[in-house]
N, C-alpha and C positions, 0 to 999 in steps of 0.2 A: 497265615505270615498276611494276608492281604487286609489291610486296615480298611480298606474300601467297603468289605463287604463285610465283616463283623463289628457287632457294637463294641463298645468299653465296657469293661467288668463295672456293675454300676452296685451290687449287693455287699459291698465290705462291712458296714453293720451286722449283717446276718451273719457273714463269715468269722466275725470277729466272738461272737457267740458260740458257734460252734463248736471253732478251735479249741475257745479256751476250756468246755467241758472237756477235751482230752488229753490237752498237753499243758495245764495247770500243772501238771508235778515234773515236764520236762524240764531236766536242768544243762548248764551249758555241758558241750562235753568237752571233754580234756583230750587234745589231739594227739600226742604221744607218736609212737614211731609205727604206725600200721604198716604189717607186710602183706603184699599179695603173693596168692600161691597158685599158679596156673593149673595145678593138678586139683584146685577146689575154688574154682573162679566164684569173685564176689557177680551178682544179678541185681542191674541198677534199672528202674523205672521211669523213662523219661514221658510225660504226659504234654501232649501240644494240640493244635488246633489248624496244624497244615494240609491242605489238600491240595490237589492236579498234580501240575509239574512240583512244586515245590517239594510236596510229599513225597514225591518220587524222588528228589534230589536228596531228603532228608532219607529217609529209609535206606538210599545206596551210600549214604556215609555213614550209618550205623553198620552198615551189613560190614564193610570195608574196615569198620575202626572193628568188630568185633575178629573180623577175621586178620588182623596185624597186629596193629598194639593192644587191643585187648586179649587175643588171643597168648601174647608175650607174656604180659603183667596178670594176666587171670581178671579178666573185667568184661562181663556180659552187658552189653545194655539193652534193653526193650522198650521199642516205642508204641505210645497208645497216640493214635490220633482220633481227635475230637471232631463233630461238625463244625465248632464255632467258639469263641471265647464264654460266650455263655454256657455253652454246654461242658465246655472243661470247667468252667468254676463250680458248675451245679455236681458235678461230678468228686470235684475235690471236699466241696463240705458235706457231700452224701458219705465219702469216705471218711471225714472226721470224725462225723457223726455216728458212724458205724450201724447206718441204716442196712435194712436186709438187703442182699445182694450186692453192696456196693464193695468193690476193692480198695485193696491195703492203702494206702496213701502214698505216692509215688516219691522216691528219692528228689525226682527234680520233677516243677513244671515249670510253663512258661505261665509269665504273669505281667501283667501291668502296675505302675507305681501305686497306684489305690488298694488293690487288692493283694500284692505283697507287705505294703503299710499297714493293714489290716491283722497279716501272719504276723510280723513282726510284733504286733502291739501285743500279743500273747505268748510273744518266744519259740516259736515254732523253727525260724529260717535259722541256716548255719552261718557262720560268721566268715564269710568267703576272703578274708584279709588273712585266714590263718593258712588259705590254701595257696593264695597269689601276692608274692609280695610288691614291695612298692614297685620294684623294678620291673616285673613282669604286666603290672596295673597299668606302666608308662607307658608298654607298647600300643595300648588302646588310645581311642581319641579319648580326649581328658574329659570335652562334656559328655560320653558316653557311661565313662565310671562315676564323675561325678553322678549322674542321674541317679545312680544304682544304692548311691550311699547314704539309705536310709534309717540306718540304724539308728540310736538313739544317740549313741556315741558317735554318729559319722562312719559307723562300721559298711564294709561295701556287701550289701543284702542281695541286687539283683545283679545278673552278668548278663552284659551285652551280647547277641546276637545277632541281629542286626538292623540296623535303623534306616528309617523312610523319613521325607520331608515332603514340600509340595512343589508342586509344577502349576502353570499355565497352560491348560489343552485347549485349542480351538479348530474347530471344524475350517480347513484353509480352502475348502472347495467352494464354499459358500459367501465365505468371508471377502474374497478375490472381486466377485462384482461390485458387491457393497463396496469395499475399499475404493473400487474406480471410480465410481458412483461421486463418491465422496474426497475425494483425492487425498485415502486416508493411507499411512502404513502403518507395519507394526510398531513403529516407535508410538503410534498413537497409544500403545497397550502397556504403556509402561507403568503407568500411574494410577492409582485409583481412582483418582480425580478425573484424569481423562477417560478411563475406562468405563465412568460412569455419563461422562459426557457422548463418548461412542457409543453407547449402549442407547443413548435418547435417539440419536440419530439415525441410527439403525431399526428402531420401532418406528420413528419418523418415515422412513424409506420402507419398511414393509407396508406400514397403513397405506400411504399414497398407492401402493402398486392395486388398489382396489378400491379404487374413490367412491363405489356405488355400494361401501361396506366401512361404514367409521368408526373408527377407535379399535380395529383389529390389528395394530402393530404387532411384532412381535419380540419375545424377549430376546435379548443378544448374549447374558450371563448370568451362573448362579455358581453355587457356592455349598461344596460338601459340608464344610465343617466351619458353621459360624460362633464356635466356642474358639477356634485357630486364630478367627478372625479378630476376635477383644483380646488373645492372649497375645498374641504377636503385635496385633494392631498398637495396644497401650505400649510395649518395650519400645518399638519405634519412636516412640515420643519420651522416653524415660520414664514411663508408671508401670511397675511392677501390678497387674491388679488381682494377685495372691502375694501378701507378701509373709515369707511362713519361716518362723525359727522355733527348734525344738517342736517340729511336729505340730504346731498352731500357726492357723493362719490366719490374715487380718486382710478386712475386703479392703482396696483401695482403688476406687471410683473417682475419676478424674471426669468432673462436667464437659472442661475445654475438649478431650480425648471419646466421650463416648457419642460428642456432637458429631463428630467427626463420622464414627459408624452411624448416624443416624440421616446425616446429609450424603453420604456416599454410600449406603446402603439400603436403609428403610425407604427413605424417599423415593429411590431409582425403583424398589422394588415393587412400592403401591402404585407408581406411576405407570407399570407394565414394563420397564427397561430390565430390569431383573427378575427372575422366576425360578421357582422348582415343581417339576408336577411328578413326576416319578420316585421311586425311593432312592435313587441317586442319580446326579447330574448325568453321567453318560448315558442313564435311560432317557434323560430328556434331549441329546444330543441324538440320540438313534432315533427319535420320533422328530426330529425337528424342530423341538419349541425352542431350543438352545443352540446358539455357535461357540459358545466357548464356556469354560468354568476351572476352578480352582480345586485340587484335586491332589490327595496321596500320589507320591511317583509309583506305587505300589498299586493305584488302580488305572494306569494307563494302558494295561491289556484289556481293561473292559473297554478303552476308547472304542466307539462303532467304525467299521471297515464300510459303513453304508449307512445310508438313512432312506427313512420308508416313510412318505407322504401321502397319505390317499391312497394309501395301495401300489404307488408306484414307488419302486425301490433305485437308488441311484449310488454309486461310490463315493468315497468322499477322504478327500487327505487331510492327516493329522499336524498340526503343527504343535510342537513342545516350545514353551517360553517360561522366561523365569517369570515369579509371581509378581505382580505390581505392586509397588509400596506409597504409601503415603507420600505426597510431596512435602519436601524440606525434612525428610524423616532420617533417624537410622536405621540401616538395614538389617530386619531379623529375621529368622525361619525358624518354623516349627522344626524339631525333633521332636521324634515319634518311634514306636515300635516297640513291642514286649520285648522283657528279656528272660533269663530264667532264674527261678531261686531254685534252692537247696534244701531238701529240710532237714533239721535236727535227727541225728543217726547214730551209730556206733562209729565210730574214727571210720574206721576200713571204709563205709560204705559213702561216708562226707569224701572221703581221699578218692574214692572211686570216681564220684559224680566230677568233683572238679578236673579230673584227669581227662573225663572224658570231654569237660567242655572246654579245658587248654587245646586237646587238639580240635574240638571242631571249629572254634576259633582261630584255629592256625590260617595264615592267608593260604595255603593252597589247597585249604578243603571251603570255609569260610566265603570267599570271595565268590566263587561260581554258584554255592548254595544261593548267597544274598542277590547276585545279579541276574538270577531265574527269574526273582520274583519283584523286581524292581526297588529293590531295597540297596543301601549301602554294604561293603563290608566294614569289620569294626577295629580293626589294625590298623594304625597311620600308616602303618609302608601299603595298605593295601586302597586307602583311599585317593584313587585317582583315575581317573577315565582308561591311561593310555595302560595303567596296571591291570585292570579289570580286564580289558580288552584281550591283553597279552594273555594273560590266563585261561579265558573261553578260548582261544585261540592250542593253548599248549594242550587243554584237555578236549579238545574235541566238542565242547559245548556251544551251542548256538541259542543266542535270545534275540526276539521280533524285534524288526527294525524300530517300533514304539518303543519297546521298550531299552533299548539302543539309546535310543535318541534322547529319551527321559535321562535316564542315566548320566548320561554324557551335560546335559542342560543344569539338571541338579549339581552337581559336581562343580558346574560352575558357576551358578549361583552361591554355593557355599563357600568357595573360595572370597566371596564378594559380601557375604552379611554374616553376622554372630548366629549360632545356634540356640535355641532356647526350649526349654521343657520347663512348666512348674513344678516344684518341688511337692510332693506329696504330705498330705494336711488331714487333721481330724472333716470331715465333712467336704473334703477335694470332689470328690466324685459327683457329689449331689451341687454342688456348688460348679462344676464343671457342667453341669445340666442343665443347669439355670442360662450357663452365658451359650449353649445351644440350642435352646428353646424358648427364650423367653423374645425376645427382639423378632426372631421367626418365625413365631406362631400372631404375635402381634402383626408382622410385614402381611402373611398370608389372610388372615382375617380382615385387615385394615384393606388390601386390594379388592376382595370381595364387593364391600362396600364401596368402594370407588367405582367397579363396574356397575353397578345397582345404579350408583348415581349418572352415569356414563349414558344406560340403560332410559333414563327419565329425560335424556334431554341434555345433561350439563356438559361444560368441557371439559377438558382432561385438567387445565390449570384449576378449574374451578372445583372440580370434582376432590383433587390432592391437597387444595388449600385447604379444607377444613379440617384434614389429619396431621398437614407435614408444617402446624404452626408453632409459635416458641413455647406458648403455653401446652400444646400438647407437647411437646420435649420436655419439658420441666416433669409434666405428668405422671411420664414413661419412666423418666430418669430417677423418679421418687419413688416407685414402685420395683423396677429392676434392683435399685441398690437395697431395699428392704425384704425382696423375697432371696438375694445373694445373701446378705444378715443372716438372714434364718437357718441358712445351711450351716452355721458356722457358732450357732446361738447355743 
């Protein structure tokens, strides 16, 4: 469930080919009026990638369903956990390809939009509109349902289970002495432009603390997903970077908006004000390399309780804040999180799968499950901090202080922003990969070159100047757009 720890599925093309081998003969199932028989229960399998507390919560819900509604109706759910999204996808592919030792394809499996779209292209996904009426769908957040309508005629194929967004996380303990020295407040962290300025000040402050060692200032900030930065940042200026219609995507790269990312991410990065060291930015906070980052709400549990520097460890407090936005822009937030898809089967099996999903997303069941992992429940009635808190009390469940605060802040910023996720399209996974790696890789490589120039005696200003010029920006932009265009060619 934790998007912070698992990679987005990226082999949609391979999935397409393999699925086609098995399901080209599958036609649409007629729904009819299948009836359950408690004496002869239907067994449905659900594949997912949950672990830890979330896995425990999921297994507990499956057991409760089987012992109550499932027993009464004649439905048995069997859940199977895989270690990651990639492992889950590999097993789905193996089952479709009938590889030696592979299991039968599940009735339900967790899926992101790109993988689900690949499955939709070869016609193996059940039409969930047949099982969830319009009035039933209206009980769920509109944007969550809309995200799942990837059918060629707008049919609902992905059912929302839990959703996350992003928040800003800060090492408050080490922030305070720095903030006092520069007379700063949390208000200085509300825009991306001011965040870049604060990061410059932090670099200078930490550099000055070791006057005998030049250019050893610390970075203040990092970002877990630069793809989200591009997608959401573009929307803030009214530019949708992936314009999708009928499953076909067009690349819309605005020079004006791209300059914002260059000035507010790339230049601070090569200057040493922003950075990335470990696999995740929470790792960098733990080692004292960063003080803050933007990450998924589901990553808050990984924010460290202490920092270890030079074998010395000390406790820190975490401050959760809304994500900084660009100045003079419309506020947008990313909407993310895998849903569940139902594979085509006999009507009785499809109906049983839908019955479980309805029960699983009921507010009494889904609210606690979502909250345990820093996700938001999916029904409109449950999307409030007060409701979530009350449900946790009713069930005797507890979440950590940091997860509780993350949910509170996330729900506040969601009420003040528009949620957005780009639609699935041909080449979408590859295009998103470009957003996540192109500028980031350039920033990392050019930062190393800047460090070499500093070691040779250049000033920071002079070392950065050769990489941050208008000519360098134009050259990067052309290469960036060309790489994006290749993904949809």
